[in-house]
C-alpha positions in Angstrom: 0.0 0.0 0.0 1.8 3.1 -1.2 -0.8 5.8 -1.2 -4.4 6.5 -0.1 -5.6 4.0 -2.6 -4.3 0.5 -3.4 -4.9 -2.0 -6.2 -4.3 -5.2 -4.3 -7.4 -7.4 -3.7 -7.8 -10.0 -1.1 -11.0 -11.9 -0.2 -13.2 -9.6 1.9 -14.4 -12.4 4.1 -12.0 -15.4 4.2 -13.5 -18.7 5.2 -16.8 -17.3 6.6 -18.7 -19.7 8.9 -16.1 -22.4 9.0 -17.8 -25.7 10.2 -15.6 -27.3 12.8 -17.8 -30.2 13.5 -15.7 -33.4 13.6 -12.5 -31.4 13.5 -9.7 -32.7 15.7 -8.3 -29.6 17.5 -5.4 -29.3 19.9 -5.5 -26.1 22.1 -2.2 -25.1 23.7 -2.8 -23.0 26.8 -5.8 -23.2 29.1 -6.1 -19.6 30.2 -9.0 -17.2 29.5 -8.7 -17.5 25.7 -7.8 -21.2 25.8 -10.9 -22.0 27.8 -13.0 -20.0 25.4 -11.6 -21.7 22.3 -12.3 -25.2 23.8 -15.8 -24.1 24.8 -16.8 -22.6 21.5 -15.4 -25.3 19.3 -16.8 -28.1 21.5 -20.3 -26.6 21.3 -20.0 -26.9 17.5 -19.1 -30.6 17.4 -15.3 -30.5 17.4 -13.1 -33.1 19.1 -11.0 -31.0 21.4 -7.9 -31.6 23.4 -6.2 -28.9 25.5 -2.9 -28.9 27.3 -1.4 -26.6 29.9 1.5 -26.8 32.3 -0.4 -25.3 35.2 -2.5 -27.5 37.5 -3.9 -24.4 39.3 -7.1 -24.7 41.2 -8.9 -22.6 38.6 -7.6 -24.7 35.7 -8.7 -27.9 37.5 -12.2 -26.5 38.1 -12.6 -25.3 34.5 -11.3 -28.6 33.2 -14.0 -30.5 35.1 -16.7 -28.4 33.4 -15.5 -29.0 29.9 -14.6 -32.7 30.4 -18.2 -33.4 31.3 -19.1 -32.0 27.8 -16.6 -34.2 26.1 -13.3 -32.2 26.0 -10.0 -33.8 26.9 -7.9 -31.6 29.2 -4.3 -32.5 30.0 -2.9 -30.4 32.8 0.7 -30.6 34.0 4.1 -29.8 32.6 4.6 -33.3 31.4 1.8 -32.9 28.8 3.5 -29.8 27.2 6.9 -31.3 26.4 5.9 -32.9 23.1 2.9 -33.2 20.7 0.4 -35.4 22.5 -1.4 -38.3 20.8 -5.0 -37.8 19.9 -7.4 -39.9 21.9 -8.2 -42.0 18.9 -4.7 -42.1 17.5 -5.5 -39.9 14.5 -3.5 -36.8 13.8 -4.8 -33.3 14.8 -6.2 -31.2 12.1 -5.1 -27.9 13.6 -3.3 -26.5 16.7 -4.8 -23.3 18.2 -2.2 -21.7 20.4 -2.5 -19.2 23.2 -0.4 -16.0 23.0 1.9 -17.0 25.9 3.4 -19.9 23.9 6.6 -18.9 22.0 7.1 -20.2 18.4 10.1 -22.2 19.5 8.1 -24.2 22.1 8.9 -27.9 21.5 5.3 -28.8 21.1 4.7 -26.1 18.5 7.9 -27.0 16.7 6.7 -30.6 16.6 3.3 -29.6 15.2 4.9 -27.6 12.5 7.3 -30.4 11.6 4.3 -32.8 11.4 2.7 -30.5 8.9 -0.1 -29.4 11.2 -1.4 -25.9 10.8 -1.0 -23.6 13.8 -3.5 -20.8 14.3 -4.2 -18.1 16.9 -7.6 -17.6 18.4 -7.8 -14.6 16.1 -7.4 -16.8 13.0 -9.9 -19.4 14.3 -12.4 -16.7 15.1 -12.1 -15.1 11.6 -12.6 -18.5 9.9 -15.6 -19.4 12.1 -17.4 -16.0 12.1 -20.2 -15.9 9.6 -20.1 -13.4 6.7 -22.8 -11.2 8.3 -21.0 -11.1 11.7 -19.6 -8.1 13.4 -17.0 -5.8 11.8 -13.5 -5.7 13.3 -11.8 -2.5 14.2 -8.4 -3.8 15.0 -5.6 -2.0 17.0 -2.1 -3.0 17.8 1.1 -1.1 18.9 3.8 -1.4 21.5 2.0 1.1 23.8 -1.5 2.6 24.1 -3.5 -0.1 22.4 -5.7 -0.9 25.4 -6.5 2.8 25.8 -7.4 3.2 22.1 -9.6 0.1 22.2 -11.5 1.1 25.3 -11.9 4.7 24.1 -13.2 3.3 20.8 -15.7 1.0 22.7 -16.9 4.1 24.6 -17.4 6.1 21.4 -19.2 3.2 19.6 -21.6 2.6 22.6 -22.3 6.3 22.8 -23.3 6.2 19.1 -25.8 3.4 19.8 -23.6 0.7 18.1 -23.8 -2.8 19.5 -20.1 -3.0 20.3 -17.6 -4.7 22.6 -13.9 -4.6 23.4 -12.3 -7.9 22.8 -9.1 -9.8 22.0 -6.2 -8.8 24.3 -8.6 -6.9 26.5 -12.3 -7.6 27.4 -14.0 -10.6 25.9 -12.0 -13.4 24.2 -12.4 -12.6 20.5 -14.0 -16.0 19.7 -16.8 -15.3 22.1 -17.4 -11.9 20.7 -17.3 -13.0 17.1 -19.7 -15.9 17.7 -22.0 -14.3 20.2 -25.6 -15.5 19.5 -27.1 -12.0 20.1 -24.7 -10.5 17.5 -22.5 -7.5 17.8 -22.2 -4.9 15.1 -18.6 -4.0 15.8 -15.7 -5.3 17.8 -13.0 -3.0 19.1 -10.2 -5.5 18.8 -6.9 -5.2 20.7 -4.2 -7.4 19.2 -0.8 -8.3 20.6 2.2 -9.2 18.5 1.9 -12.7 20.0 -1.6 -13.1 18.6 -0.7 -11.6 15.2 2.3 -13.9 14.8 -0.1 -16.9 14.2 -2.7 -14.9 12.2 -2.8 -14.8 8.4 -6.4 -13.7 7.5 -7.4 -10.8 9.7 -9.6 -8.9 7.2 -10.6 -6.0 9.5 -13.0 -3.3 8.5 -10.3 -0.8 9.6 -7.0 -1.2 11.4 -4.3 0.8 13.2 -0.7 0.6 14.4 -0.2 3.2 17.1 3.6 2.8 17.4 6.3 0.2 17.1 9.0 0.2 19.8 11.4 -2.3 21.1 9.5 -4.9 23.2 9.1 -8.7 23.5 12.2 -9.1 21.4 13.1 -12.3 23.3 9.7 -13.9 22.2 10.0 -12.9 18.6 13.8 -13.2 18.2 14.5 -9.6 17.2 13.1 -6.2 16.2 12.5 -7.1 12.5 10.3 -10.1 13.5 8.4 -8.1 16.1 7.7 -5.3 13.6 6.6 -7.9 11.0 4.1 -9.4 13.4 2.7 -6.0 14.2 2.3 -5.3 10.5 -0.1 -8.2 10.1 -2.8 -6.1 11.5 -3.1 -4.4 8.1 -3.5 -7.6 6.1 -6.8 -7.6 4.2 -8.1 -4.4 5.7 -11.2 -3.3 3.9 -11.8 0.4 4.6 -9.0 2.4 6.4 -5.5 1.7 7.7 -4.3 4.2 10.3 -0.6 4.9 10.9 1.4 7.1 13.2 3.0 9.9 11.1 5.8 10.3 13.7 6.7 6.6 13.6 8.4 5.5 10.4 8.0 1.8 11.3 4.2 2.2 11.1 4.5 4.0 7.8 6.8 1.2 6.4 4.4 -1.5 7.6 1.6 0.3 5.7 3.6 0.6 2.6 4.1 -3.1 2.5 0.6 -4.1 3.3 -1.8 -6.1 1.1 -5.3 -4.7 1.6 -8.6 -4.6 -0.1 -8.9 -2.4 -3.2 -10.1 1.1 -2.2 -8.7 0.9 1.4 -7.4 4.3 2.5 -4.3 5.3 4.3 -5.0 7.6 7.2 -2.2 9.5 9.0 -2.5 10.4 12.7 -0.4 12.9 14.5 -0.4 15.7 17.1 0.3 18.3 14.4 -2.0 20.1 12.0 -3.6 17.5 9.7 -3.4 17.4 5.9 -6.0 15.7 3.7 -6.7 12.1 4.8 -5.3 12.8 8.3 -6.3 13.3 11.9 -4.5 15.9 14.0 -4.6 18.9 16.2 -5.3 22.6 15.3 -4.8 24.8 18.4 -6.9 23.0 21.0 -9.1 21.1 18.6 -9.0 17.4 17.6 -9.6 17.6 13.8 -10.7 15.1 11.1 -9.6 15.7 7.5 -10.2 12.2 6.4 -13.9 11.4 6.7 -15.4 14.8 6.3 -17.3 15.7 3.1 -14.4 17.3 1.3 -11.1 16.3 2.9 -9.1 18.6 0.6 -10.8 21.8 1.6 -12.7 21.0 4.8 -12.1 19.7 8.3 -14.4 18.4 11.0 -14.0 19.3 14.7 -14.4 16.1 16.6 -13.4 17.2 20.2 -11.2 19.6 22.1 -8.5 19.2 24.6 -10.9 20.1 27.5 -12.9 17.0 26.5 -9.9 14.9 27.6 -8.9 17.0 30.6 -10.1 14.4 33.1 -7.5 11.9 31.8 -4.4 13.3 33.5 -3.3 15.2 36.7 -2.5 18.2 34.5 -4.9 17.5 31.7 -4.5 14.7 29.1 -0.8 14.1 28.3 0.3 14.1 24.6 0.2 10.3 24.4 -3.3 10.1 25.6 -4.4 12.8 23.1 -2.8 10.7 20.4 -4.6 7.7 21.6 -7.9 9.6 21.4 -7.2 10.6 17.8 -6.6 7.0 16.8 -9.9 6.0 18.6 -11.7 8.8 16.9 -10.4 7.9 13.5 -11.4 4.3 13.8 -14.9 5.4 14.9 -15.2 7.8 12.1 -14.1 5.1 9.6 -17.2 3.2 10.8 -19.5 6.1 10.2 -19.8 7.5 13.7 -20.7 11.2 13.8 -18.4 13.8 15.5 -20.9 14.5 18.3 -20.8 10.8 19.4 -17.0 10.8 19.2 -16.9 13.8 21.5 -19.4 12.5 23.9 -17.8 9.0 24.0 -14.4 10.5 24.8 -15.9 12.7 27.5 -17.5 9.7 29.1 -14.4 7.6 28.9 -12.5 6.7 32.0 -9.0 5.2 31.9 -8.6 1.6 33.0 -6.8 0.5 36.1 -3.0 0.8 36.1 -2.9 3.2 33.1 -2.0 6.7 34.3 -4.6 6.3 37.1 -4.6 8.9 39.8 -5.1 6.7 42.9 -4.5 9.3 45.7 -3.7 13.0 46.3 -2.0 14.2 49.5 -0.8 17.7 50.2 -0.9 18.6 46.5 1.0 15.5 45.5 -0.7 13.2 43.0 0.1 9.5 43.2 -0.3 8.0 39.7 -0.4 4.3 39.0 1.0 3.4 35.5 2.0 -0.1 36.4 1.1 -1.1 32.8 4.2 0.9 31.7 6.3 -2.3 31.4 8.8 -1.0 28.8 10.9 2.1 28.3 8.6 3.7 25.6 5.5 3.4 27.8 7.4 4.8 30.8 8.6 7.7 28.7 5.1 8.6 27.8 4.0 8.5 31.5 7.1 10.6 32.6 6.5 13.1 29.9 3.1 14.0 31.3 4.4 16.1 34.3 7.3 18.6 34.9 8.4 17.2 38.3 8.3 13.5 39.1 9.4 11.2 41.8 9.7 8.0 39.8 9.2 4.5 41.1 10.8 2.2 38.6 12.4 -1.2 38.3 11.6 -4.9 37.8 12.6 -7.3 35.0 14.0 -5.0 32.3 13.8 -7.8 29.7 17.2 -6.8 28.4 16.0 -3.3 27.4 18.5 -0.4 27.2 17.3 2.3 29.6 19.9 4.9 28.7 17.7 6.7 26.2 14.8 6.8 28.6 16.7 8.3 31.5 18.7 10.7 29.3 15.4 12.1 27.8 13.6 12.4 31.1 16.4 13.3 33.5 15.4 17.0 33.7 12.0 16.2 35.2 13.2 13.6 37.8 13.1 15.0 41.3 14.1 11.6 42.8 14.0 7.9 41.8 12.9 5.0 44.0 14.0 1.6 42.6 12.3 -1.7 43.1 13.1 -5.0 41.5 15.6 -7.8 42.3 18.3 -6.4 40.1 18.4 -2.5 39.9 21.6 -2.5 37.8 20.0 -1.6 34.4 18.5 1.4 36.0 21.4 2.5 38.2 23.8 2.3 35.3 21.6 4.6 33.2 21.1 6.9 36.1 24.8 7.1 36.8 25.4 8.2 33.2 22.5 10.6 32.6 21.2 11.7 36.0 24.0 11.3 38.5 22.8 14.1 40.8 19.2 12.9 41.1 18.6 11.3 44.5 17.8 7.7 44.4 17.1 4.8 46.7 16.8 1.0 46.1 14.3 -0.9 48.2 16.2 -4.1 49.0 13.8 -7.0 48.9 15.9 -8.9 51.4 14.9 -6.3 54.0 11.1 -6.6 53.3 8.7 -9.2 54.6 6.9 -9.5 51.2 6.2 -7.6 48.1 3.3 -5.7 49.7 5.6 -4.3 52.4 8.2 -3.6 49.7 5.8 -1.4 47.8 4.8 0.4 51.0 8.4 1.2 51.7 8.9 2.4 48.1 5.8 4.7 48.3 6.9 6.1 51.7 10.4 6.8 50.3 8.9 8.5 47.3 6.5 10.6 49.3 9.4 11.9 51.4 11.0 13.5 48.3 7.7 14.9 46.9 6.1 18.3 47.6 3.2 20.4 46.3 2.5 19.9 42.5 4.9 16.9 42.2 3.8 13.5 40.9 4.8 10.3 42.5 4.7 8.0 39.5 4.8 4.2 39.3 5.9 3.6 35.8 8.3 0.8 36.1 9.7 0.5 32.6 10.0 -3.2 33.3 8.0 -6.3 33.8 6.6 -7.3 37.2 7.4 -11.0 37.0 10.6 -10.9 39.1 8.7 -9.9 42.3 4.9 -9.6 41.6 2.3 -11.9 40.3 1.6 -9.4 37.5 1.4 -5.7 36.8 -2.1 -5.5 38.3 -0.9 -6.7 41.7 2.1 -4.3 41.5 -0.3 -1.4 40.8 -2.8 -2.5 43.5 -0.1 -2.6 46.2 1.0 0.9 45.0 -2.5 2.3 45.3 -2.9 0.6 48.7 0.3 2.1 49.9 -0.4 5.6 48.6 -3.9 5.7 50.3 -2.4 4.5 53.6 -0.5 7.8 53.8 -3.8 9.6 54.6 -5.5 12.6 53.1 -3.0 15.3 54.4 -3.9 19.0 54.6 
C-alpha cells in the first residue's frame, strides 16, 4: 500500500462460517482464551484436546466443566513437552495456540514439523465467524492499544452501536465473534503474539499506534516483532491508520496487502493534511472522513474533552490515543458528536496513568502497565516534576535513552526489582545528581511491604504539585504476580498515607 488507494485485492471475508464439527483440534494453553476456544469449538461438534503446564485450582475446576461436555484436558508440565497423541490415535487437524506460547516451544515445533497448521484464536475466530458477523476495528502497537480500544468502545456505545472490546482486552475474540445476540462491531486489541499466528485478519479498519522495542526475546529480534505487528493491516477493507511520527508504522503500511479502495490515514499531534487526523490549536480535527477532505475539516473534540485523563490535563500520548480511537470510529461512520461524547464519558482503565491518591498537593499515579521504556517515557513526559518509582525485570531493554530524555523532570528515583543494575547504570550516566534509593527485597517481609516502603520513600521526596509515578519501565514477574498486583499494592500504599492537609 503506497498511497491513499491500493490496487491489491484479497477476499473480503476469508472462510466465513467455517464448520468445525468433527475437526480434531489441539489447544495449547488453558487460560482465558484457551478455555473460550475449547468451549466454542466443543459446542459446535469439534473433538478438542487442551494442554497446559499449570494445574492451578482454577484450571482444574474449569477442566471438570469441559470434560463433562466431552473435552480432553491435559494439565501438568509433562503434557506440554511434546505433541500429545490424539485420543483415537488420529492426527490433529489444527493446533490453536495461546499467546503465551513462544514459536520455539517444543510442542509447536513438533506440530509444525508434522505439517499441522498452527492458528491463533484470532485466525480461528475469523474463519468461524459468519459473513454477516460483526465488523472488526483492529488495533495494535507497543503502547497505548488498550487505551485506544477502550476509548473506541466508549465512542461506539455512545453512538448506539452494539459493540464490545475484545481480544487482548475484554472478551475473548472468539466469544465476541460468535455471540448469538450478535455485535455490530468489535473494538479489537491485538498483541504481537496473537498476530504472529494470524494470516487472515480482514478487519474493517486497522491501526498501528507505534512500534518500539518490546518482546524481542519472544520474537527473536526487532524485525520479526515489527513484521508481526504489520499483520494487523492484512486484508483491511476500509481504512489503515498509521502514526506519522513513527516511520515503522508507515513502512508497515507501505508493505501491506489490503482490499482495493482501502485508504491510508495518518494520525499525529500536528495540524492534519488531507486524509489525516491531528490537532489545530486546542481542537482534535478530522480531515479524512469529512465531506471534502481537501478543503474542509471536521472538529471532533477539544483538549478540554480529555482534561479528566491526567493530573494536569491529558498528556500528549493520551491525546494521540484519542485521535486513533476517533479515526477508527469515524471510519465506521460515527458522527463527531458521538465521538466527542464518547471521549468525555471515557475513564482510563486501572493501572494506566490512574490517579489513585492525592495528598498535600502530590498526586500518586499508577501506571504499572508501563512495562517497557517507551510506555514509561510517555508517562514521565506528562508532568514537569516527578518522583519516579521504577524497576523490575527489564527484559534486556536499554534504559539509557529513557533516562537521558527524562532526567530534567526527575526529582528523585525509587527503585524496586531484584536487580536494579540496568537502572542504576543509566542513572549514573545521565542523572548522577538525582537522589535515588533502592528498596532491597531482602529487607522486606513480602512484596506488599516492599511497595509500601517504596511509596513512603517516594513521598518523602515529593512536595506540592509533584507527581509520585509508578511507571516501572520493566515487567513485574521478578517480584509480583503481574502488573495489576504491583499497581494494586502501590495504590494501597499511597492511600495509607492519609489525606493530608
